[in-house]
N, C-alpha and C positions, 0 to 999 in steps of 0.2 A: 492471480495476484494475491499477495499476502494481505489479509484483512486485519487492521489494527485499530482498536477503539482509541478515542481521543487521548485519554489519560495514559494508556499504555505507551503510545508513541512519545508523549510529552515526558514521561518518566525515563524512557530510553534516551532521549536527547539530553535531559538534564543529568543523567548518570554518566555521561561520557562514552556511551557505547557507539559502535559504528553507525554512521548516518546512512540511511538508504539513499541511493542516487536519484530515485524518481518517486515522487509522492503524489497521489491523487487525493485531494481534500474534497469531501462532499458531506452535505447534511443541511437540514433546515436551519440549524444553528450555525450558519456559515460564518458569523463574526468570530467564532472561536478559531477559525483558520488563521486569523491574524496573530493569535498567541503562538501557534505552531511556527509560523513564518518568522516572527521576532525571535523565538528561541533558536531557530536555525541560524539566523544572522549572528546571534550572540555566540553560538558555538563554532560556526564555520568561517566567519569573516573576521579579519583583523579590525577593520573599520568599514562600515557600510558607506558606499559612495555610488555615483552614477556609473562607474565602470564595472564594479563587481556585483551590483544588485540591479536587476532589470525587470520591469513589469511589462507584459504585453496583454492587450485586451481584445476579447472577441465579444463585441456588443453591436448595437444598432449603428453607431457612428464610426466605429473603427473595426477593422478586420485584419489584424496582423497575421502574416503567413507563417505557417509552421516551419517552412524552409528557413526563414530568417531566424526563428527561435532555436531550431536545432543547430544552425550554424554558429550562433552565439554560444550555445552550450558546449560545443566542441572546441571553442577557442580558448577555454581556460587551460592554465598550465599548472605544474607542480609548485611553482613559487607561491608562497602564502598570499602575497599581494595580488596574485592573478587568479585566486579562487573565485568562483561565481555562484550566485543563486539566481536562477531564472524562474520567474513566476508567470505562468500563462493563465489569465483570469477569464473565465467564461461567464458572461453576464446574460446572454440570451439563450433561452431554452432550445431554440432551433439550431444553435451552434454547438450543442453538447456533442452531438454525433460527428465523428471525424469523416471527412471525405475519403474516398479510396486512396487518393494520393497522399493525403496527410497521415492516414493510418499507416501506410507503408513507411513513411518517413519516421514516425514515432517508434514503430516496432523495430526498425533498423537501428535506431539509436538505443533502444532498450536492450538489443542484443549485445551491444558493446558501449555502455554508457561511459562518459568521461568521469573518472574518479575525482576530478577536481571541480566538478559542477554538481549542484543539487538542483534538480528540476522539480518544480511544484506546479501541478496541474490543478487549478483551484476553481471549483464550481461555486460561483457566488452570484446567485440569482435572486431577485426580489419577487418572491412568490408567496402566496398564502400556503398554509399547511396542506390543504387539500390539493392544490395545484402542484405542490412539491412532491406529494406522495405519488401522483400520477407521473411526474417527470422522473422520479426515482425508479419506478417500475419500468417505464417505457424507454428511457434514454440513459440514465446514469448507470443502472445495473448492466445493460449491454456494453456500455463504454468500459466499465471495470473488467468485464469478461474479455473484451477486445485487447486490453492492455495486460493480459495475463503474462506475468514474467517473474522469474525467481528473484529478480532484483528490484521489483516494483512493489510499493506499499499503497493500499487504499485505506484512508483514514475516515471512519464514520464519526462525524462531529456530534452526532446525536446519541451515540452509545456511551452512556455513563449512568452510574447509580448514586444514590444519596450517600452511601458509604465513601465512594471515591471522591465526591465533591467535598464532603466533610473533611476528609484527610488532606485534600488539596488546600482548602481554606486554612486549616490549622497550620500546615507546613509553610504556606506563603506568608501568613501573618507572623509566624514565629521567626521567619527570616528577617522581618522588619522590626523584630523586638516587640511585637504586639501580642497580647493575650486576649482570648475571647471565651466567655463563659458558655457552658452547655446550653443554658436557657436562651442566650443570644443566638446561638447557632440554630436552635429550634425555631426561634422567631423568624430568622431569615427564610427558612423553608415555608413557614406558615404564610408570611407576607407575599412571597413570590409564587405561591401555588405550585411549589415543586418545579418551577421553571428553572432548571439547573443552569442554563446558559445565562439567564438574567442574574442569578446569584453570583456567578463568576464575574459578570460585567460590573457588579457593584463593588468589587474589592478595591479598585483604585480610589473610589470615593471614601470608602471606610478607612483606608490607609492614610489619606490626606486629612481626614476629619477627626482622627483619634485624639483623645485628650492627653494631657501631660503625663498622666500615669501609664500611658501606652496600654490601655485596656479597653475592652468593649463589652458592654452589658446589654440587656434587653432593650432598655429605653434608648440607648445610643443607636442600636441597629434599627429600631422602629423609626426614629426620626430621620436618620441618614438615608435609609433605603426609600422610604415613602416620600420624604420631603413634605409631608403633611404637617402643618403647624397645628398646635393644640386647638386654636380658635376655630379652624376649619372643621375639625372633627366634632368639636362641641356644637357648632352650627348644624352639622349633619345630624347628630344624635338628638339635639333639642328639637329639630324639625320632625324627627321620627316620633319623639315622645309627645309632641303637640299635634301630631298627624297633620302637619302643615305641608301639604303637597307642593305648593309653589316654592316655598323656601328650600325644601329638600331637593327638588329638581334643579333649582338655580345653583345651589351649593355643589351638587353633583356635577353639573355642567362646568362650573368653575374648576373643579379638580381635574376633569377630563381635559379641558383646554390647556391646563398647566402640565399636562403630560403624565398625570398620576394614573397608573394602570388599574383596571378594575380589581385585579387580584390583591393589589395593595390596599385598596379601599375596603374590600370585604374582609381581608385579614385584620385590618385595624378595627373594624366594627365587631368582629368576632372577639378580639382581645378586649374591647371596651365592655361588651355585655358579659363576658366571662368575669371581668373584674367586678362588675356590679353583682353578679351572682355570688362570687366569693365574699364580697364585702357584706352582703345581706346575711350570709351564714355567720361571719365573724361578729357582726353587730348583734345577731340573735344570741350569740354566746358571750356577749358583754366584753368583747375585746376593746381596749382603749383605741381611740381614733388615731393616735400617733403610731401605734403598732400596726393598725390596718394600712396606713399610708406606707409604712416600711415594707410590709409583706407584698403589697401590690405595686410598689415602686411608683407611687402616685406623687407628683410634685406638690409641695406644701401649699403653693399659692392657688392650686385647683382643688384642694382637699375639701373645703367647706361646700363648694358647688357640687363636687362629686358625691359627697355623703347625702346632700339634700336630694340629689337625683336618685340615689340608692333607696332612700326611705320612701320616695314617691312611687316606687315600683312594687306591684304585687308579684308574688312568686309565680303565680299561674301565668300572668302576662309575660313575665321574663322568660319562662320556659317555652312559651309559644313563640316568642321572638327568636330565641336561640334555635328552635326547631326549624323555623323558616330559613334562618341564616345558613344553617348546616345543609339544608336541602339545596339552597342556591350554590353553596360551596361545592357540593357534589356535582351539580350540573355544570359549573364553571370548568371543572376538570376535564369535561368531555367536549366543551364548545370553544369557539374562538373568542377574540376580544369583542367583536360586535354582539355576539350572543350574551357575553358577560355584561356589557353596558346595558342591554335591554333588560336583563334580569335585575340589575341594580335599580334601574328606573322603575320597574314594576314592584320593587320591594315595599315602597311606601304604601302602595295600594293594597298589598297583602296585609300590611300592618293595620291599615284602616279596617280591613275585613275582620280582623281579630277583635276590634274594639267593641265592647258591649253596647256603647251608646250608638255606634253606627248601625248595629243590628236592630236596636230598638226603633231607630228612625225608619228603617226599611219596613218594619211591621206596620 
């Protein structure tokens, strides 16, 4: 089976090249499969309807037979209105492996696929990263080997680089007449912890929320991606500065309940304390407050409160906080969401441990 990374197949489809007749979509980032399917519909179908676009499901409640699916695939004709896209969606891990009879049906079809049908074999399972890794090794890889054919393509939805994602974002926004700054792109990667699928998923929100000037900068991206209002971040940082454990944990819980991911929160905290660090340097060198606000893109209505917070920080304490944050950031990149939540909850206790007055009390 031909192995094609996500962006390679997407570029092939968008450039008008020949569409493979059979595509196996798999990856932990299974939501990206919908982008491939929609692009196929745009390219191959005159207008999507119940006749030319069919989905079949292999899950706990429904078990459509491959015999019916293959029969539907063969029924398409050369008339444009009779082209078809057939999507077989596998939702249960135990149904990834084909039975002997189903394997024979699929391989027979692959030996002579209908050129007027696109078959999409879509592995879309709700699994944790660890469970998916096991399923990939034990079931998905053998399936790809089983379907080995010169006309079949396997698409790894997890295979992508930061360079490819950056190029895709720029190109897609450009098609909408939207420009994005280099710093805004960098902020997107910072806030999402290099979760590339999450970045791609944020694009519709960015496109809808763009201002009249059709441009996106750092502050736009930070607000639109995280959804965190300034007051929530101020409550979180004020709780940290006052070492108010109860207030910090309550605010953190509020953000989690409202769907804010740990990577977003940590990215915003990193940006906040780096702004404080930069502002301390600029104040030390007698920069005017107005210029500091412009450099840091700090809203005017928050400027006085921000500068007051900056002046209240000692450089040593700020460096220690940044050291703790970057250590957590490193650990977040190797753990899941549950681990990330626990690390953020423990953050306030680590800050208290750094406090001179806390250590004096212990003595």
